[in-house]
Backbone as numpy.savetxt, mean C-alpha at the origin, in Angstrom:
# Nx Ny Nz CAx CAy CAz Cx Cy Cz
-21.00 19.84 -9.89 -19.77 20.02 -9.13 -19.12 18.66 -8.91
-17.82 18.71 -8.74 -17.07 17.49 -8.45 -16.76 17.42 -6.97
-16.89 16.22 -6.43 -16.49 16.03 -5.03 -14.98 16.11 -4.95
-14.49 16.56 -3.81 -13.04 16.55 -3.58 -12.57 15.10 -3.57
-11.34 14.85 -4.03 -10.86 13.46 -4.02 -10.77 12.92 -2.59
-11.02 11.64 -2.45 -10.86 10.98 -1.15 -9.38 10.62 -1.02
-8.70 11.26 -0.07 -7.27 11.04 0.13 -7.02 10.46 1.51
-6.16 9.44 1.55 -5.77 8.81 2.81 -4.26 8.66 2.82
-3.64 9.08 3.92 -2.21 8.84 4.13 -2.07 7.64 5.05
-1.16 6.75 4.67 -0.92 5.58 5.51 0.54 5.22 5.44
1.22 5.39 6.55 2.62 5.06 6.76 3.51 5.32 5.54
3.52 6.57 5.07 4.45 6.96 4.02 3.93 6.84 2.61
2.65 6.60 2.45 2.04 6.57 1.12 0.73 7.33 1.17
0.37 7.95 0.04 -0.91 8.65 -0.07 -1.75 7.94 -1.11
-2.98 7.63 -0.73 -3.92 6.92 -1.59 -5.06 7.86 -1.97
-5.24 8.08 -3.27 -6.35 8.87 -3.79 -7.28 7.92 -4.54
-8.51 7.81 -4.05 -9.48 6.95 -4.73 -9.85 7.60 -6.05
-9.65 6.87 -7.16 -9.98 7.42 -8.48 -11.13 6.70 -9.15
-11.44 5.45 -8.77 -12.57 4.74 -9.37 -12.98 3.59 -8.48
-14.29 3.35 -8.44 -14.88 2.19 -7.76 -15.78 1.49 -8.77
-15.66 0.18 -8.86 -16.47 -0.59 -9.79 -17.51 -1.41 -9.04
-18.23 -0.80 -8.13 -19.24 -1.49 -7.34 -19.01 -1.26 -5.86
-19.91 -1.79 -5.06 -19.86 -1.54 -3.62 -19.60 -2.79 -2.78
-19.57 -3.96 -3.41 -19.31 -5.19 -2.67 -17.86 -5.30 -2.24
-17.59 -6.07 -1.20 -16.22 -6.21 -0.68 -15.21 -6.60 -1.76
-15.62 -7.47 -2.70 -14.69 -7.98 -3.70 -14.62 -7.09 -4.96
-15.48 -6.07 -5.05 -15.46 -5.20 -6.22 -14.19 -4.35 -6.26
-13.76 -4.01 -7.47 -12.47 -3.35 -7.69 -12.50 -1.86 -7.34
-11.39 -1.42 -6.75 -11.14 -0.01 -6.46 -9.77 0.33 -7.04
-9.68 1.50 -7.67 -8.40 1.99 -8.18 -7.98 3.20 -7.37
-6.71 3.20 -6.97 -6.12 4.33 -6.27 -4.97 4.87 -7.11
-4.82 6.19 -7.11 -3.56 6.78 -7.55 -2.77 6.93 -6.25
-1.60 6.35 -6.22 -0.82 6.27 -4.98 0.54 6.90 -5.18
0.95 7.68 -4.20 2.30 8.24 -4.18 3.02 7.61 -2.99
4.16 6.99 -3.28 4.97 6.36 -2.24 6.21 7.21 -2.03
6.41 7.64 -0.82 7.52 8.53 -0.49 8.88 7.88 -0.81
9.85 8.72 -1.13 11.22 8.26 -1.35 11.73 7.59 -0.08
12.41 6.46 -0.24 12.99 5.76 0.90 12.00 4.97 1.73
10.74 4.95 1.35 9.69 4.28 2.14 9.78 2.77 2.00
9.58 2.07 3.12 9.50 0.62 3.14 8.19 0.22 3.83
7.39 -0.58 3.16 6.21 -1.18 3.78 6.65 -2.56 4.24
6.63 -2.83 5.55 7.16 -4.10 6.06 6.40 -5.31 5.54
7.00 -6.46 5.73 6.41 -7.73 5.33 5.03 -7.88 5.99
4.05 -8.23 5.17 2.67 -8.36 5.65 1.88 -9.24 4.68
0.67 -9.57 5.07 -0.24 -10.27 4.15 -1.67 -9.91 4.52
-2.54 -10.07 3.52 -3.97 -9.81 3.70 -4.72 -10.65 2.68
-5.97 -10.89 2.96 -6.79 -11.76 2.10 -7.38 -11.00 0.93
-6.62 -10.05 0.39 -7.10 -9.21 -0.70 -5.96 -9.02 -1.70
-6.27 -9.06 -3.02 -5.21 -8.88 -4.02 -4.79 -7.42 -4.14
-3.58 -7.22 -4.61 -3.08 -5.88 -4.95 -2.35 -5.98 -6.28
-2.68 -5.07 -7.19 -1.94 -4.98 -8.44 -1.31 -3.59 -8.49
0.00 -3.54 -8.57 0.75 -2.28 -8.63 1.11 -2.00 -10.08
0.74 -0.83 -10.60 1.16 -0.38 -11.93 1.90 0.93 -11.73
3.18 0.97 -12.10 4.01 2.15 -11.84 3.85 3.17 -12.96
3.38 4.35 -12.60 3.22 5.46 -13.55 4.53 6.22 -13.74
5.24 6.40 -12.63 6.47 7.17 -12.67 7.35 6.73 -11.51
8.62 6.46 -11.80 9.54 6.02 -10.76 9.72 4.52 -10.81
9.99 3.97 -9.64 10.30 2.55 -9.54 10.03 2.11 -8.11
9.40 0.94 -7.96 9.26 0.34 -6.64 9.84 -1.06 -6.72
10.06 -1.63 -5.56 10.47 -3.02 -5.47 9.47 -3.73 -4.57
9.08 -4.93 -4.98 8.12 -5.72 -4.21 8.79 -7.04 -3.86
8.81 -7.36 -2.58 9.33 -8.64 -2.09 8.15 -9.58 -1.96
8.23 -10.72 -2.61 7.17 -11.72 -2.53 7.77 -12.97 -1.91
7.17 -13.38 -0.80 7.64 -14.57 -0.09 6.93 -15.77 -0.70
7.66 -16.50 -1.53 7.10 -17.66 -2.20 8.18 -18.70 -2.37
8.10 -19.48 -3.46 9.08 -20.52 -3.72 10.49 -19.95 -3.86
10.60 -18.78 -4.49 11.90 -18.11 -4.65 11.78 -16.69 -4.13
11.85 -16.50 -2.79 11.67 -15.17 -2.23 12.74 -14.20 -2.74
12.28 -13.05 -3.22 13.23 -12.05 -3.72 12.52 -10.72 -3.94
13.32 -9.66 -4.03 12.79 -8.36 -4.41 12.65 -8.33 -5.93
11.51 -7.85 -6.41 11.25 -7.72 -7.84 11.08 -6.24 -8.16
11.90 -5.72 -9.07 11.78 -4.32 -9.48 10.58 -4.16 -10.39
9.81 -3.10 -10.14 8.67 -2.75 -10.99 8.93 -1.33 -11.48
9.29 -1.22 -12.75 9.69 0.05 -13.36 8.47 0.77 -13.95
8.66 2.02 -14.34 7.63 2.81 -15.01 7.03 2.01 -16.17
5.71 1.96 -16.21 5.01 1.26 -17.29 4.85 -0.24 -17.08
5.29 -0.74 -15.94 5.21 -2.18 -15.63 4.25 -2.39 -14.46
3.82 -3.64 -14.27 2.91 -3.95 -13.18 3.30 -5.26 -12.51
2.75 -5.46 -11.32 2.97 -6.70 -10.58 1.73 -6.98 -9.76
1.24 -8.22 -9.83 0.08 -8.64 -9.05 0.55 -9.44 -7.86
0.07 -9.08 -6.67 0.29 -9.87 -5.45 -1.06 -10.49 -5.12
-1.12 -11.82 -5.18 -2.37 -12.54 -4.97 -2.80 -12.53 -3.50
-4.04 -12.84 -3.28 -4.62 -12.91 -1.93 -3.76 -13.77 -1.02
-3.47 -13.27 0.17 -2.81 -14.05 1.20 -1.30 -14.20 1.08
-0.69 -13.70 0.02 0.76 -13.84 -0.18 1.50 -12.82 0.70
2.48 -13.30 1.44 3.30 -12.40 2.26 4.20 -11.59 1.33
4.20 -10.25 1.55 4.96 -9.36 0.67 5.35 -8.08 1.40
6.31 -7.38 0.83 6.76 -6.08 1.32 6.96 -5.21 0.08
6.95 -3.89 0.28 7.12 -2.95 -0.83 8.09 -1.87 -0.38
8.95 -1.42 -1.30 9.85 -0.33 -0.95 10.11 0.55 -2.17
10.47 1.79 -1.85 10.92 2.75 -2.85 12.31 3.19 -2.41
13.33 2.63 -3.03 14.71 2.93 -2.65 15.25 4.19 -3.31
14.48 4.80 -4.21 14.92 6.00 -4.92 14.87 7.22 -4.01
15.46 8.30 -4.49 15.41 9.55 -3.73 14.26 10.44 -4.21
13.36 9.89 -5.01 12.16 10.58 -5.49 10.94 9.72 -5.19
9.78 10.34 -4.99 8.57 9.54 -4.81 8.27 8.70 -6.04
7.53 7.63 -5.86 7.04 6.81 -6.96 5.53 7.01 -7.04
5.03 7.16 -8.26 3.59 7.30 -8.49 3.09 6.04 -9.15
1.99 5.50 -8.63 1.47 4.27 -9.19 -0.04 4.22 -9.11
-0.58 3.30 -9.87 -1.99 2.94 -9.74 -2.01 1.63 -8.96
-2.82 1.60 -7.94 -3.01 0.40 -7.14 -4.44 -0.07 -7.37
-4.58 -1.28 -7.86 -5.90 -1.89 -8.03 -6.07 -2.93 -6.93
-7.19 -2.84 -6.23 -7.49 -3.80 -5.17 -9.00 -3.93 -5.07
-9.51 -4.24 -3.88 -10.95 -4.37 -3.72 -11.45 -3.42 -2.61
-12.78 -3.35 -2.48 -13.38 -2.44 -1.49 -12.98 -2.78 -0.06
-12.77 -4.05 0.23 -12.39 -4.44 1.59 -11.04 -3.82 1.96
-10.02 -3.95 1.09 -8.72 -3.36 1.39 -8.79 -1.83 1.36
-9.62 -1.28 0.48 -9.81 0.18 0.44 -10.37 0.69 1.76
-11.34 -0.04 2.31 -11.92 0.33 3.60 -10.86 0.24 4.71
-10.03 -0.79 4.64 -8.93 -0.93 5.60 -8.01 0.29 5.54
-7.60 0.71 4.33 -6.72 1.89 4.20 -7.36 3.10 4.87
-8.66 3.29 4.63 -9.36 4.46 5.19 -9.38 4.40 6.72
-9.61 3.20 7.27 -9.68 3.06 8.73 -8.30 3.07 9.39
-7.31 2.49 8.72 -5.97 2.38 9.31 -5.13 3.63 9.07
-5.47 4.38 8.04 -4.71 5.58 7.70 -5.30 6.82 8.34
-4.91 7.98 7.81 -5.48 9.24 8.29 -5.91 10.06 7.08
-7.01 10.81 7.20 -7.46 11.62 6.08 -6.39 12.66 5.72
-6.29 12.96 4.42 -5.34 13.96 3.95 -6.09 14.99 3.10
-5.51 16.16 2.98 -6.10 17.22 2.16 -5.25 17.42 0.91
-5.88 17.74 -0.22 -5.12 17.98 -1.46 -4.06 19.05 -1.25
-2.89 18.83 -1.85 -1.82 19.82 -1.80 -1.01 19.84 -0.51
-1.33 18.95 0.43 -0.58 18.91 1.68 0.59 17.95 1.54
1.59 18.19 2.38 2.78 17.35 2.38 2.49 15.98 2.97
3.14 14.97 2.41 3.05 13.61 2.94 4.02 13.51 4.12
3.47 13.33 5.31 4.27 13.31 6.53 4.58 11.89 6.96
5.73 11.67 7.63 6.01 10.33 8.14 4.98 9.93 9.20
4.80 8.63 9.39 3.81 8.18 10.38 4.24 8.51 11.80
3.26 8.79 12.61 3.49 9.03 14.04 3.34 7.70 14.77
3.78 7.63 16.03 3.53 6.40 16.81 2.04 6.06 16.88
1.16 7.07 16.97 -0.29 6.82 16.97 -0.74 6.20 15.65
-0.16 6.68 14.53 -0.50 6.12 13.22 -0.14 4.64 13.17
1.02 4.29 13.67 1.48 2.89 13.66 0.56 2.03 14.54
0.21 2.53 15.72 -0.66 1.77 16.62 -2.05 1.56 16.01
-2.59 2.60 15.34 -3.90 2.48 14.68 -3.82 1.43 13.57
-2.74 1.45 12.77 -2.59 0.47 11.69 -2.55 -0.95 12.26
-1.83 -1.16 13.35 -1.74 -2.49 13.97 -3.12 -2.92 14.49
-3.79 -2.00 15.16 -5.12 -2.31 15.73 -6.12 -2.66 14.62
-6.15 -1.88 13.54 -7.09 -2.12 12.44 -6.70 -3.41 11.69
-5.40 -3.64 11.53 -4.94 -4.88 10.88 -5.44 -6.09 11.65
-5.33 -6.05 12.97 -5.82 -7.15 13.80 -7.33 -7.35 13.60
-8.08 -6.25 13.57 -9.53 -6.33 13.40 -9.91 -6.95 12.05
-9.09 -6.72 11.03 -9.36 -7.26 9.70 -8.78 -8.66 9.50
-7.99 -9.12 10.46 -7.34 -10.42 10.32 -6.13 -10.39 9.40
-5.56 -9.19 9.19 -4.36 -9.05 8.37 -3.14 -9.30 9.24
-2.08 -9.83 8.63 -0.85 -10.17 9.34 0.23 -9.16 9.02
0.92 -8.69 10.05 2.08 -7.81 9.89 3.24 -8.46 10.62
4.36 -8.63 9.93 5.55 -9.22 10.55 6.06 -8.29 11.64
6.68 -8.88 12.64 7.37 -8.07 13.64 8.55 -7.41 12.94
9.10 -6.32 13.50 10.27 -5.70 12.86 11.41 -6.68 12.63
11.66 -7.59 13.59 12.76 -8.54 13.41 12.42 -9.59 12.34
11.15 -10.05 12.29 10.74 -10.99 11.24 10.89 -10.36 9.86
10.45 -9.12 9.75 10.51 -8.42 8.47 11.96 -8.22 8.04
12.80 -7.76 8.98 14.21 -7.51 8.66 14.94 -8.81 8.27
14.60 -9.91 8.93 15.25 -11.19 8.64 14.96 -11.67 7.21
13.76 -11.34 6.73 13.37 -11.82 5.40 13.73 -10.80 4.31
13.51 -9.53 4.58 13.66 -8.52 3.52 14.94 -7.71 3.62
15.70 -7.88 4.70 16.95 -7.12 4.84 16.69 -5.86 5.48
């Protein structure tokens, strides 16, 4: 028998664990991720890499570096955000974006703790105030940085 997929909803995105390449914090985890239409993940950083590969749709990733800007990531393209880099992600389309997210077990554990469990076939719901507070609390525990709404808006628009 197959185990049911591990699904986590976190502030407008659904993460389905599809593969783990070990159990150590730095070992790779792959998620199939659906990002809701119109969703914006505010400016943040964490000590873990993220590689976004778009299966269907389009996302934009803001990377705060030497030349801060939004970078479009179209179907069939990828973008790596290195450890510790401040970044934001958005889906400006009117359709969800489907992607593969490659990261490590530490960030995967964070998603599970900061998000909420989801069931297959259920609708992706917007975050509640409790969801936002849990994400902030877990981010603090992990040492992850989240910009204030005004900091995020000033940089990403």
